PQR file of N, CA, C, O and H, with PARSE charges and radii, in Angstrom:
ATOM      1  N   MET A   1     -58.471 -69.924-159.586 -0.4000 1.5000
ATOM      2  CA  MET A   1     -59.252 -70.286-158.421 -0.0000 2.0000
ATOM      3  C   MET A   1     -60.082 -71.525-158.772  0.5500 1.7000
ATOM      4  O   MET A   1     -60.899 -71.481-159.692 -0.5500 1.4000
ATOM      5  N   PRO A   2     -59.879 -72.616-158.054 -0.5600 1.5000
ATOM      6  CA  PRO A   2     -60.676 -73.817-158.320  0.2800 2.0000
ATOM      7  C   PRO A   2     -62.095 -73.668-157.772  0.5500 1.7000
ATOM      8  O   PRO A   2     -62.316 -73.121-156.692 -0.5500 1.4000
ATOM      9  N   VAL A   3     -63.041 -74.171-158.552 -0.4000 1.5000
ATOM     10  CA  VAL A   3     -64.436 -74.236-158.113 -0.0000 2.0000
ATOM     11  C   VAL A   3     -64.818 -75.703-158.138  0.5500 1.7000
ATOM     12  O   VAL A   3     -64.803 -76.332-159.197 -0.5500 1.4000
ATOM     13  H   VAL A   3     -62.862 -74.616-159.429  0.4000 1.0000
ATOM     14  N   ILE A   4     -65.158 -76.250-156.990 -0.4000 1.5000
ATOM     15  CA  ILE A   4     -65.500 -77.656-156.843 -0.0000 2.0000
ATOM     16  C   ILE A   4     -66.998 -77.730-156.571  0.5500 1.7000
ATOM     17  O   ILE A   4     -67.489 -77.192-155.579 -0.5500 1.4000
ATOM     18  H   ILE A   4     -65.170 -75.740-156.130  0.4000 1.0000
ATOM     19  N   ASN A   5     -67.716 -78.404-157.466 -0.4000 1.5000
ATOM     20  CA  ASN A   5     -69.169 -78.463-157.379 -0.0000 2.0000
ATOM     21  C   ASN A   5     -69.602 -79.861-156.950  0.5500 1.7000
ATOM     22  O   ASN A   5     -69.288 -80.846-157.618 -0.5500 1.4000
ATOM     23  H   ASN A   5     -67.317 -78.842-158.271  0.4000 1.0000
ATOM     24  N   ILE A   6     -70.317 -79.943-155.846 -0.4000 1.5000
ATOM     25  CA  ILE A   6     -70.827 -81.205-155.328 -0.0000 2.0000
ATOM     26  C   ILE A   6     -72.343 -81.189-155.488  0.5500 1.7000
ATOM     27  O   ILE A   6     -73.017 -80.276-155.012 -0.5500 1.4000
ATOM     28  H   ILE A   6     -70.572 -79.143-155.304  0.4000 1.0000
ATOM     29  N   LYS A   7     -72.869 -82.201-156.159 -0.4000 1.5000
ATOM     30  CA  LYS A   7     -74.315 -82.315-156.335 -0.0000 2.0000
ATOM     31  C   LYS A   7     -74.749 -83.614-155.677  0.5500 1.7000
ATOM     32  O   LYS A   7     -74.143 -84.664-155.888 -0.5500 1.4000
ATOM     33  H   LYS A   7     -72.321 -82.942-156.547  0.4000 1.0000
ATOM     34  N   MET A   8     -75.801 -83.531-154.881 -0.4000 1.5000
ATOM     35  CA  MET A   8     -76.271 -84.709-154.168 -0.0000 2.0000
ATOM     36  C   MET A   8     -77.773 -84.615-153.944  0.5500 1.7000
ATOM     37  O   MET A   8     -78.353 -83.530-153.986 -0.5500 1.4000
ATOM     38  H   MET A   8     -76.293 -82.677-154.710  0.4000 1.0000
ATOM     39  N   THR A   9     -78.390 -85.757-153.706 -0.4000 1.5000
ATOM     40  CA  THR A   9     -79.818 -85.737-153.425 -0.0000 2.0000
ATOM     41  C   THR A   9     -80.042 -85.294-151.982  0.5500 1.7000
ATOM     42  O   THR A   9     -79.232 -85.555-151.092 -0.5500 1.4000
ATOM     43  H   THR A   9     -77.919 -86.638-153.672  0.4000 1.0000
ATOM     44  N   LYS A  10     -81.149 -84.626-151.788 -0.4000 1.5000
ATOM     45  CA  LYS A  10     -81.534 -84.158-150.454 -0.0000 2.0000
ATOM     46  C   LYS A  10     -82.375 -85.259-149.818  0.5500 1.7000
ATOM     47  O   LYS A  10     -83.512 -85.499-150.223 -0.5500 1.4000
ATOM     48  H   LYS A  10     -81.807 -84.413-152.511  0.4000 1.0000
ATOM     49  N   GLU A  11     -81.814 -85.910-148.836 -0.4000 1.5000
ATOM     50  CA  GLU A  11     -82.453 -87.067-148.209 -0.0000 2.0000
ATOM     51  C   GLU A  11     -82.741 -86.767-146.739  0.5500 1.7000
ATOM     52  O   GLU A  11     -81.918 -86.157-146.056 -0.5500 1.4000
ATOM     53  H   GLU A  11     -80.890 -85.715-148.508  0.4000 1.0000
ATOM     54  N   ASP A  12     -83.875 -87.184-146.265 -0.4000 1.5000
ATOM     55  CA  ASP A  12     -84.213 -87.073-144.839 -0.0000 2.0000
ATOM     56  C   ASP A  12     -83.934 -85.675-144.283  0.5500 1.7000
ATOM     57  O   ASP A  12     -83.323 -85.532-143.224 -0.5500 1.4000
ATOM     58  H   ASP A  12     -84.543 -87.680-146.819  0.4000 1.0000
ATOM     59  N   GLY A  13     -84.380 -84.657-145.000 -0.4000 1.5000
ATOM     60  CA  GLY A  13     -84.174 -83.285-144.545 -0.0000 2.0000
ATOM     61  C   GLY A  13     -82.902 -82.654-145.071  0.5500 1.7000
ATOM     62  O   GLY A  13     -82.683 -81.459-144.869 -0.5500 1.4000
ATOM     63  H   GLY A  13     -84.876 -84.773-145.860  0.4000 1.0000
ATOM     64  N   GLY A  14     -82.065 -83.415-145.732 -0.4000 1.5000
ATOM     65  CA  GLY A  14     -80.828 -82.891-146.318 -0.0000 2.0000
ATOM     66  C   GLY A  14     -79.674 -82.901-145.333  0.5500 1.7000
ATOM     67  O   GLY A  14     -79.822 -83.232-144.157 -0.5500 1.4000
ATOM     68  H   GLY A  14     -82.243 -84.386-145.896  0.4000 1.0000
ATOM     69  N   ALA A  15     -78.535 -82.530-145.854 -0.4000 1.5000
ATOM     70  CA  ALA A  15     -77.325 -82.465-145.041 -0.0000 2.0000
ATOM     71  C   ALA A  15     -77.409 -81.274-144.098  0.5500 1.7000
ATOM     72  O   ALA A  15     -77.970 -80.233-144.443 -0.5500 1.4000
ATOM     73  H   ALA A  15     -78.414 -82.261-146.810  0.4000 1.0000
ATOM     74  N   THR A  16     -76.852 -81.434-142.918 -0.4000 1.5000
ATOM     75  CA  THR A  16     -76.819 -80.321-141.967 -0.0000 2.0000
ATOM     76  C   THR A  16     -75.726 -79.341-142.384  0.5500 1.7000
ATOM     77  O   THR A  16     -74.847 -79.677-143.177 -0.5500 1.4000
ATOM     78  H   THR A  16     -76.396 -82.279-142.638  0.4000 1.0000
ATOM     79  N   VAL A  17     -75.792 -78.145-141.849 -0.4000 1.5000
ATOM     80  CA  VAL A  17     -74.750 -77.146-142.100 -0.0000 2.0000
ATOM     81  C   VAL A  17     -73.400 -77.706-141.674  0.5500 1.7000
ATOM     82  O   VAL A  17     -72.398 -77.518-142.364 -0.5500 1.4000
ATOM     83  H   VAL A  17     -76.506 -77.873-141.204  0.4000 1.0000
ATOM     84  N   GLU A  18     -73.374 -78.391-140.539 -0.4000 1.5000
ATOM     85  CA  GLU A  18     -72.128 -78.951-140.034 -0.0000 2.0000
ATOM     86  C   GLU A  18     -71.575 -80.014-140.986  0.5500 1.7000
ATOM     87  O   GLU A  18     -70.367 -80.061-141.218 -0.5500 1.4000
ATOM     88  H   GLU A  18     -74.187 -78.544-139.978  0.4000 1.0000
ATOM     89  N   GLN A  19     -72.436 -80.861-141.537 -0.4000 1.5000
ATOM     90  CA  GLN A  19     -71.991 -81.886-142.481 -0.0000 2.0000
ATOM     91  C   GLN A  19     -71.421 -81.248-143.741  0.5500 1.7000
ATOM     92  O   GLN A  19     -70.392 -81.686-144.255 -0.5500 1.4000
ATOM     93  H   GLN A  19     -73.418 -80.822-141.349  0.4000 1.0000
ATOM     94  N   LYS A  20     -72.089 -80.216-144.235 -0.4000 1.5000
ATOM     95  CA  LYS A  20     -71.610 -79.548-145.443 -0.0000 2.0000
ATOM     96  C   LYS A  20     -70.284 -78.838-145.183  0.5500 1.7000
ATOM     97  O   LYS A  20     -69.404 -78.836-146.044 -0.5500 1.4000
ATOM     98  H   LYS A  20     -72.926 -79.860-143.818  0.4000 1.0000
ATOM     99  N   GLU A  21     -70.138 -78.246-144.021 -0.4000 1.5000
ATOM    100  CA  GLU A  21     -68.870 -77.595-143.671 -0.0000 2.0000
ATOM    101  C   GLU A  21     -67.743 -78.623-143.604  0.5500 1.7000
ATOM    102  O   GLU A  21     -66.645 -78.369-144.100 -0.5500 1.4000
ATOM    103  H   GLU A  21     -70.852 -78.248-143.322  0.4000 1.0000
ATOM    104  N   GLU A  22     -68.001 -79.779-142.998 -0.4000 1.5000
ATOM    105  CA  GLU A  22     -66.994 -80.834-142.899 -0.0000 2.0000
ATOM    106  C   GLU A  22     -66.632 -81.368-144.287  0.5500 1.7000
ATOM    107  O   GLU A  22     -65.460 -81.616-144.572 -0.5500 1.4000
ATOM    108  H   GLU A  22     -68.893 -79.986-142.595  0.4000 1.0000
ATOM    109  N   LEU A  23     -67.632 -81.542-145.142 -0.4000 1.5000
ATOM    110  CA  LEU A  23     -67.410 -82.000-146.508 -0.0000 2.0000
ATOM    111  C   LEU A  23     -66.556 -80.994-147.272  0.5500 1.7000
ATOM    112  O   LEU A  23     -65.581 -81.372-147.921 -0.5500 1.4000
ATOM    113  H   LEU A  23     -68.583 -81.340-144.910  0.4000 1.0000
ATOM    114  N   ALA A  24     -66.918 -79.718-147.196 -0.4000 1.5000
ATOM    115  CA  ALA A  24     -66.169 -78.674-147.898 -0.0000 2.0000
ATOM    116  C   ALA A  24     -64.725 -78.607-147.398  0.5500 1.7000
ATOM    117  O   ALA A  24     -63.798 -78.461-148.194 -0.5500 1.4000
ATOM    118  H   ALA A  24     -67.710 -79.411-146.668  0.4000 1.0000
ATOM    119  N   LYS A  25     -64.541 -78.711-146.109 -0.4000 1.5000
ATOM    120  CA  LYS A  25     -63.193 -78.674-145.530 -0.0000 2.0000
ATOM    121  C   LYS A  25     -62.364 -79.859-146.018  0.5500 1.7000
ATOM    122  O   LYS A  25     -61.213 -79.694-146.423 -0.5500 1.4000
ATOM    123  H   LYS A  25     -65.295 -78.830-145.463  0.4000 1.0000
ATOM    124  N   GLY A  26     -62.956 -81.057-145.975 -0.4000 1.5000
ATOM    125  CA  GLY A  26     -62.234 -82.253-146.397 -0.0000 2.0000
ATOM    126  C   GLY A  26     -61.878 -82.232-147.874  0.5500 1.7000
ATOM    127  O   GLY A  26     -60.766 -82.601-148.252 -0.5500 1.4000
ATOM    128  H   GLY A  26     -63.891 -81.190-145.645  0.4000 1.0000
ATOM    129  N   ILE A  27     -62.812 -81.805-148.710 -0.4000 1.5000
ATOM    130  CA  ILE A  27     -62.553 -81.753-150.152 -0.0000 2.0000
ATOM    131  C   ILE A  27     -61.514 -80.681-150.467  0.5500 1.7000
ATOM    132  O   ILE A  27     -60.657 -80.880-151.328 -0.5500 1.4000
ATOM    133  H   ILE A  27     -63.715 -81.506-148.403  0.4000 1.0000
ATOM    134  N   THR A  28     -61.585 -79.564-149.785 -0.4000 1.5000
ATOM    135  CA  THR A  28     -60.599 -78.501-149.986 -0.0000 2.0000
ATOM    136  C   THR A  28     -59.210 -78.992-149.612  0.5500 1.7000
ATOM    137  O   THR A  28     -58.252 -78.754-150.347 -0.5500 1.4000
ATOM    138  H   THR A  28     -62.281 -79.401-149.085  0.4000 1.0000
ATOM    139  N   GLU A  29     -59.086 -79.678-148.474 -0.4000 1.5000
ATOM    140  CA  GLU A  29     -57.790 -80.204-148.044 -0.0000 2.0000
ATOM    141  C   GLU A  29     -57.255 -81.239-149.036  0.5500 1.7000
ATOM    142  O   GLU A  29     -56.066 -81.237-149.354 -0.5500 1.4000
ATOM    143  H   GLU A  29     -59.864 -79.872-147.876  0.4000 1.0000
ATOM    144  N   LEU A  30     -58.124 -82.117-149.521 -0.4000 1.5000
ATOM    145  CA  LEU A  30     -57.724 -83.138-150.483 -0.0000 2.0000
ATOM    146  C   LEU A  30     -57.264 -82.495-151.793  0.5500 1.7000
ATOM    147  O   LEU A  30     -56.234 -82.878-152.347 -0.5500 1.4000
ATOM    148  H   LEU A  30     -59.090 -82.118-149.262  0.4000 1.0000
ATOM    149  N   PHE A  31     -58.022 -81.527-152.282 -0.4000 1.5000
ATOM    150  CA  PHE A  31     -57.639 -80.808-153.499 -0.0000 2.0000
ATOM    151  C   PHE A  31     -56.262 -80.177-153.324  0.5500 1.7000
ATOM    152  O   PHE A  31     -55.397 -80.309-154.190 -0.5500 1.4000
ATOM    153  H   PHE A  31     -58.860 -81.216-151.832  0.4000 1.0000
ATOM    154  N   SER A  32     -56.066 -79.498-152.210 -0.4000 1.5000
ATOM    155  CA  SER A  32     -54.805 -78.818-151.932 -0.0000 2.0000
ATOM    156  C   SER A  32     -53.641 -79.812-151.894  0.5500 1.7000
ATOM    157  O   SER A  32     -52.563 -79.531-152.417 -0.5500 1.4000
ATOM    158  H   SER A  32     -56.769 -79.391-151.507  0.4000 1.0000
ATOM    159  N   LYS A  33     -53.863 -80.965-151.279 -0.4000 1.5000
ATOM    160  CA  LYS A  33     -52.816 -81.984-151.162 -0.0000 2.0000
ATOM    161  C   LYS A  33     -52.476 -82.580-152.528  0.5500 1.7000
ATOM    162  O   LYS A  33     -51.303 -82.691-152.885 -0.5500 1.4000
ATOM    163  H   LYS A  33     -54.739 -81.193-150.855  0.4000 1.0000
ATOM    164  N   ILE A  34     -53.492 -82.959-153.283 -0.4000 1.5000
ATOM    165  CA  ILE A  34     -53.259 -83.616-154.572 -0.0000 2.0000
ATOM    166  C   ILE A  34     -52.618 -82.678-155.585  0.5500 1.7000
ATOM    167  O   ILE A  34     -51.705 -83.077-156.307 -0.5500 1.4000
ATOM    168  H   ILE A  34     -54.445 -82.868-152.993  0.4000 1.0000
ATOM    169  N   PHE A  35     -53.086 -81.436-155.644 -0.4000 1.5000
ATOM    170  CA  PHE A  35     -52.611 -80.503-156.661 -0.0000 2.0000
ATOM    171  C   PHE A  35     -51.533 -79.545-156.153  0.5500 1.7000
ATOM    172  O   PHE A  35     -51.054 -78.690-156.899 -0.5500 1.4000
ATOM    173  H   PHE A  35     -53.827 -81.111-155.057  0.4000 1.0000
ATOM    174  N   ASN A  36     -51.154 -79.693-154.880 -0.4000 1.5000
ATOM    175  CA  ASN A  36     -50.121 -78.854-154.280 -0.0000 2.0000
ATOM    176  C   ASN A  36     -50.426 -77.366-154.503  0.5500 1.7000
ATOM    177  O   ASN A  36     -49.561 -76.589-154.906 -0.5500 1.4000
ATOM    178  H   ASN A  36     -51.543 -80.387-154.274  0.4000 1.0000
ATOM    179  N   ARG A  37     -51.677 -77.000-154.228 -0.4000 1.5000
ATOM    180  CA  ARG A  37     -52.122 -75.619-154.373 -0.0000 2.0000
ATOM    181  C   ARG A  37     -52.699 -75.129-153.053  0.5500 1.7000
ATOM    182  O   ARG A  37     -53.148 -75.916-152.220 -0.5500 1.4000
ATOM    183  H   ARG A  37     -52.380 -77.631-153.901  0.4000 1.0000
ATOM    184  N   SER A  38     -52.677 -73.836-152.885 -0.4000 1.5000
ATOM    185  CA  SER A  38     -53.225 -73.246-151.671 -0.0000 2.0000
ATOM    186  C   SER A  38     -54.718 -73.532-151.562  0.5500 1.7000
ATOM    187  O   SER A  38     -55.443 -73.506-152.557 -0.5500 1.4000
ATOM    188  H   SER A  38     -52.312 -73.196-153.561  0.4000 1.0000
ATOM    189  N   SER A  39     -55.157 -73.803-150.354 -0.4000 1.5000
ATOM    190  CA  SER A  39     -56.582 -74.046-150.141 -0.0000 2.0000
ATOM    191  C   SER A  39     -57.357 -72.743-149.912  0.5500 1.7000
ATOM    192  O   SER A  39     -58.588 -72.751-149.878 -0.5500 1.4000
ATOM    193  H   SER A  39     -54.568 -73.824-149.546  0.4000 1.0000
ATOM    194  N   SER A  40     -56.651 -71.644-149.758 -0.4000 1.5000
ATOM    195  CA  SER A  40     -57.316 -70.388-149.398 -0.0000 2.0000
ATOM    196  C   SER A  40     -58.227 -69.835-150.490  0.5500 1.7000
ATOM    197  O   SER A  40     -59.114 -69.033-150.196 -0.5500 1.4000
ATOM    198  H   SER A  40     -55.651 -71.638-149.786  0.4000 1.0000
ATOM    199  N   ASN A  41     -58.029 -70.245-151.743 -0.4000 1.5000
ATOM    200  CA  ASN A  41     -58.865 -69.732-152.824 -0.0000 2.0000
ATOM    201  C   ASN A  41     -59.868 -70.749-153.349  0.5500 1.7000
ATOM    202  O   ASN A  41     -60.625 -70.437-154.269 -0.5500 1.4000
ATOM    203  H   ASN A  41     -57.309 -70.896-151.982  0.4000 1.0000
ATOM    204  N   ALA A  42     -59.896 -71.940-152.800 -0.4000 1.5000
ATOM    205  CA  ALA A  42     -60.796 -72.985-153.298 -0.0000 2.0000
ATOM    206  C   ALA A  42     -62.238 -72.659-152.927  0.5500 1.7000
ATOM    207  O   ALA A  42     -62.544 -72.315-151.785 -0.5500 1.4000
ATOM    208  H   ALA A  42     -59.281 -72.194-152.053  0.4000 1.0000
ATOM    209  N   VAL A  43     -63.106 -72.776-153.911 -0.4000 1.5000
ATOM    210  CA  VAL A  43     -64.539 -72.553-153.710 -0.0000 2.0000
ATOM    211  C   VAL A  43     -65.236 -73.901-153.817  0.5500 1.7000
ATOM    212  O   VAL A  43     -65.015 -74.639-154.778 -0.5500 1.4000
ATOM    213  H   VAL A  43     -62.858 -73.055-154.839  0.4000 1.0000
ATOM    214  N   VAL A  44     -66.072 -74.228-152.843 -0.4000 1.5000
ATOM    215  CA  VAL A  44     -66.844 -75.469-152.872 -0.0000 2.0000
ATOM    216  C   VAL A  44     -68.318 -75.092-152.878  0.5500 1.7000
ATOM    217  O   VAL A  44     -68.789 -74.366-152.002 -0.5500 1.4000
ATOM    218  H   VAL A  44     -66.252 -73.628-152.062  0.4000 1.0000
ATOM    219  N   LEU A  45     -69.043 -75.594-153.879 -0.4000 1.5000
ATOM    220  CA  LEU A  45     -70.481 -75.361-153.983 -0.0000 2.0000
ATOM    221  C   LEU A  45     -71.192 -76.680-153.718  0.5500 1.7000
ATOM    222  O   LEU A  45     -70.864 -77.694-154.334 -0.5500 1.4000
ATOM    223  H   LEU A  45     -68.661 -76.184-154.591  0.4000 1.0000
ATOM    224  N   VAL A  46     -72.151 -76.679-152.817 -0.4000 1.5000
ATOM    225  CA  VAL A  46     -72.931 -77.874-152.517 -0.0000 2.0000
ATOM    226  C   VAL A  46     -74.366 -77.619-152.965  0.5500 1.7000
ATOM    227  O   VAL A  46     -75.030 -76.703-152.479 -0.5500 1.4000
ATOM    228  H   VAL A  46     -72.417 -75.855-152.317  0.4000 1.0000
ATOM    229  N   GLU A  47     -74.827 -78.440-153.894 -0.4000 1.5000
ATOM    230  CA  GLU A  47     -76.202 -78.335-154.370 -0.0000 2.0000
ATOM    231  C   GLU A  47     -76.944 -79.599-153.982  0.5500 1.7000
ATOM    232  O   GLU A  47     -76.483 -80.710-154.244 -0.5500 1.4000
ATOM    233  H   GLU A  47     -74.288 -79.184-154.288  0.4000 1.0000
ATOM    234  N   GLU A  48     -78.090 -79.420-153.360 -0.4000 1.5000
ATOM    235  CA  GLU A  48     -78.916 -80.564-152.979 -0.0000 2.0000
ATOM    236  C   GLU A  48     -80.184 -80.554-153.821  0.5500 1.7000
ATOM    237  O   GLU A  48     -80.828 -79.519-153.995 -0.5500 1.4000
ATOM    238  H   GLU A  48     -78.465 -78.518-153.147  0.4000 1.0000
ATOM    239  N   PHE A  49     -80.527 -81.728-154.336 -0.4000 1.5000
ATOM    240  CA  PHE A  49     -81.695 -81.884-155.182 -0.0000 2.0000
ATOM    241  C   PHE A  49     -82.694 -82.820-154.526  0.5500 1.7000
ATOM    242  O   PHE A  49     -82.317 -83.814-153.907 -0.5500 1.4000
ATOM    243  H   PHE A  49     -80.004 -82.569-154.194  0.4000 1.0000
ATOM    244  N   SER A  50     -83.955 -82.498-154.664 -0.4000 1.5000
ATOM    245  CA  SER A  50     -85.002 -83.418-154.236 -0.0000 2.0000
ATOM    246  C   SER A  50     -84.891 -84.679-155.086  0.5500 1.7000
ATOM    247  O   SER A  50     -84.529 -84.601-156.260 -0.5500 1.4000
ATOM    248  H   SER A  50     -84.262 -81.689-155.166  0.4000 1.0000
ATOM    249  N   THR A  51     -85.194 -85.829-154.514 -0.4000 1.5000
ATOM    250  CA  THR A  51     -85.156 -87.071-155.283 -0.0000 2.0000
ATOM    251  C   THR A  51     -86.224 -87.074-156.375  0.5500 1.7000
ATOM    252  O   THR A  51     -86.173 -87.908-157.279 -0.5500 1.4000
ATOM    253  H   THR A  51     -85.488 -85.892-153.560  0.4000 1.0000
ATOM    254  N   ASP A  52     -87.196 -86.153-156.307 -0.4000 1.5000
ATOM    255  CA  ASP A  52     -88.185 -85.993-157.374 -0.0000 2.0000
ATOM    256  C   ASP A  52     -87.566 -85.313-158.601  0.5500 1.7000
ATOM    257  O   ASP A  52     -88.113 -85.395-159.700 -0.5500 1.4000
ATOM    258  H   ASP A  52     -87.238 -85.476-155.572  0.4000 1.0000
ATOM    259  N   ASN A  53     -86.437 -84.649-158.412 -0.4000 1.5000
ATOM    260  CA  ASN A  53     -85.777 -83.912-159.497 -0.0000 2.0000
ATOM    261  C   ASN A  53     -84.483 -84.571-159.948  0.5500 1.7000
ATOM    262  O   ASN A  53     -83.682 -83.948-160.644 -0.5500 1.4000
ATOM    263  H   ASN A  53     -85.992 -84.583-157.519  0.4000 1.0000
ATOM    264  N   TYR A  54     -84.272 -85.813-159.563 -0.4000 1.5000
ATOM    265  CA  TYR A  54     -83.044 -86.543-159.884 -0.0000 2.0000
ATOM    266  C   TYR A  54     -83.470 -87.837-160.568  0.5500 1.7000
ATOM    267  O   TYR A  54     -84.154 -88.666-159.967 -0.5500 1.4000
ATOM    268  H   TYR A  54     -84.924 -86.319-158.997  0.4000 1.0000
ATOM    269  N   TYR A  55     -83.068 -88.007-161.815 -0.4000 1.5000
ATOM    270  CA  TYR A  55     -83.554 -89.132-162.618 -0.0000 2.0000
ATOM    271  C   TYR A  55     -82.415 -90.052-163.039  0.5500 1.7000
ATOM    272  O   TYR A  55     -81.319 -89.599-163.371 -0.5500 1.4000
ATOM    273  H   TYR A  55     -82.512 -87.333-162.302  0.4000 1.0000
ATOM    274  N   ILE A  56     -82.693 -91.332-163.018 -0.4000 1.5000
ATOM    275  CA  ILE A  56     -81.772 -92.354-163.502 -0.0000 2.0000
ATOM    276  C   ILE A  56     -82.563 -93.245-164.447  0.5500 1.7000
ATOM    277  O   ILE A  56     -83.584 -93.815-164.061 -0.5500 1.4000
ATOM    278  H   ILE A  56     -83.584 -91.700-162.749  0.4000 1.0000
ATOM    279  N   GLY A  57     -82.098 -93.365-165.669 -0.4000 1.5000
ATOM    280  CA  GLY A  57     -82.805 -94.194-166.639 -0.0000 2.0000
ATOM    281  C   GLY A  57     -84.231 -93.751-166.894  0.5500 1.7000
ATOM    282  O   GLY A  57     -85.094 -94.574-167.199 -0.5500 1.4000
ATOM    283  H   GLY A  57     -81.268 -92.902-165.982  0.4000 1.0000
ATOM    284  N   GLY A  58     -84.485 -92.454-166.774 -0.4000 1.5000
ATOM    285  CA  GLY A  58     -85.814 -91.914-167.036 -0.0000 2.0000
ATOM    286  C   GLY A  58     -86.792 -92.011-165.871  0.5500 1.7000
ATOM    287  O   GLY A  58     -87.947 -91.603-165.999 -0.5500 1.4000
ATOM    288  H   GLY A  58     -83.784 -91.785-166.526  0.4000 1.0000
ATOM    289  N   LYS A  59     -86.343 -92.547-164.733 -0.4000 1.5000
ATOM    290  CA  LYS A  59     -87.209 -92.658-163.544 -0.0000 2.0000
ATOM    291  C   LYS A  59     -86.630 -91.803-162.427  0.5500 1.7000
ATOM    292  O   LYS A  59     -85.415 -91.729-162.246 -0.5500 1.4000
ATOM    293  H   LYS A  59     -85.405 -92.878-164.628  0.4000 1.0000
ATOM    294  N   SER A  60     -87.524 -91.159-161.680 -0.4000 1.5000
ATOM    295  CA  SER A  60     -87.041 -90.373-160.548 -0.0000 2.0000
ATOM    296  C   SER A  60     -86.497 -91.307-159.474  0.5500 1.7000
ATOM    297  O   SER A  60     -86.941 -92.447-159.335 -0.5500 1.4000
ATOM    298  H   SER A  60     -88.511 -91.220-161.827  0.4000 1.0000
ATOM    299  N   VAL A  61     -85.539 -90.805-158.726 -0.4000 1.5000
ATOM    300  CA  VAL A  61     -84.973 -91.593-157.625 -0.0000 2.0000
ATOM    301  C   VAL A  61     -86.066 -91.922-156.612  0.5500 1.7000
ATOM    302  O   VAL A  61     -86.047 -92.993-156.005 -0.5500 1.4000
ATOM    303  H   VAL A  61     -85.179 -89.878-158.838  0.4000 1.0000
ATOM    304  N   THR A  62     -87.018 -91.009-156.428 -0.4000 1.5000
ATOM    305  CA  THR A  62     -88.139 -91.275-155.527 -0.0000 2.0000
ATOM    306  C   THR A  62     -88.885 -92.525-155.975  0.5500 1.7000
ATOM    307  O   THR A  62     -89.172 -93.404-155.162 -0.5500 1.4000
ATOM    308  H   THR A  62     -87.033 -90.139-156.921  0.4000 1.0000
ATOM    309  N   LYS A  63     -89.201 -92.608-157.266 -0.4000 1.5000
ATOM    310  CA  LYS A  63     -89.933 -93.750-157.804 -0.0000 2.0000
ATOM    311  C   LYS A  63     -89.093 -95.027-157.727  0.5500 1.7000
ATOM    312  O   LYS A  63     -89.611 -96.089-157.383 -0.5500 1.4000
ATOM    313  H   LYS A  63     -88.969 -91.894-157.926  0.4000 1.0000
ATOM    314  N   ILE A  64     -87.822 -94.929-158.041 -0.4000 1.5000
ATOM    315  CA  ILE A  64     -86.927 -96.103-157.967 -0.0000 2.0000
ATOM    316  C   ILE A  64     -86.902 -96.659-156.557  0.5500 1.7000
ATOM    317  O   ILE A  64     -86.993 -97.870-156.356 -0.5500 1.4000
ATOM    318  H   ILE A  64     -87.401 -94.066-158.321  0.4000 1.0000
ATOM    319  N   ARG A  65     -86.780 -95.771-155.584 -0.4000 1.5000
ATOM    320  CA  ARG A  65     -86.703 -96.229-154.191 -0.0000 2.0000
ATOM    321  C   ARG A  65     -88.014 -96.869-153.748  0.5500 1.7000
ATOM    322  O   ARG A  65     -88.001 -97.850-153.005 -0.5500 1.4000
ATOM    323  H   ARG A  65     -86.707 -94.788-155.747  0.4000 1.0000
ATOM    324  N   LYS A  66     -89.140 -96.328-154.192 -0.4000 1.5000
ATOM    325  CA  LYS A  66     -90.445 -96.936-153.840 -0.0000 2.0000
ATOM    326  C   LYS A  66     -90.564 -98.328-154.434  0.5500 1.7000
ATOM    327  O   LYS A  66     -91.093 -99.237-153.796 -0.5500 1.4000
ATOM    328  H   LYS A  66     -89.151 -95.531-154.796  0.4000 1.0000
ATOM    329  N   GLU A  67     -90.071 -98.497-155.660 -0.4000 1.5000
ATOM    330  CA  GLU A  67     -90.127 -99.792-156.324 -0.0000 2.0000
ATOM    331  C   GLU A  67     -89.216-100.833-155.656  0.5500 1.7000
ATOM    332  O   GLU A  67     -89.466-102.034-155.755 -0.5500 1.4000
ATOM    333  H   GLU A  67     -89.641 -97.759-156.179  0.4000 1.0000
ATOM    334  N   GLN A  68     -88.180-100.375-154.990 -0.4000 1.5000
ATOM    335  CA  GLN A  68     -87.214-101.269-154.346 -0.0000 2.0000
ATOM    336  C   GLN A  68     -87.698-101.766-152.989  0.5500 1.7000
ATOM    337  O   GLN A  68     -87.140-102.720-152.447 -0.5500 1.4000
ATOM    338  H   GLN A  68     -87.977 -99.399-154.910  0.4000 1.0000
ATOM    339  N   LYS A  69     -88.711-101.145-152.446 -0.4000 1.5000
ATOM    340  CA  LYS A  69     -89.208-101.542-151.113 -0.0000 2.0000
ATOM    341  C   LYS A  69     -90.032-102.785-151.197  0.5500 1.7000
ATOM    342  O   LYS A  69     -90.531-103.265-150.179 -0.5500 1.4000
ATOM    343  H   LYS A  69     -89.164-100.371-152.887  0.4000 1.0000
TER
END
């Protein structure tokens, strides 16, 4: 059983349930097509992180974005 883990920052309230469902459906279909496997057992996990908890080069994404303005 494939487990596909998607990690992304939570922006502007985060992704809607509908967006996450569409993402999971699309990734499941793509996985099934590429690997020629049934999509019925594919598990997709979506994790959203606050930009305060996501760091690049030792700086939070929140801080990076403030510096870019």
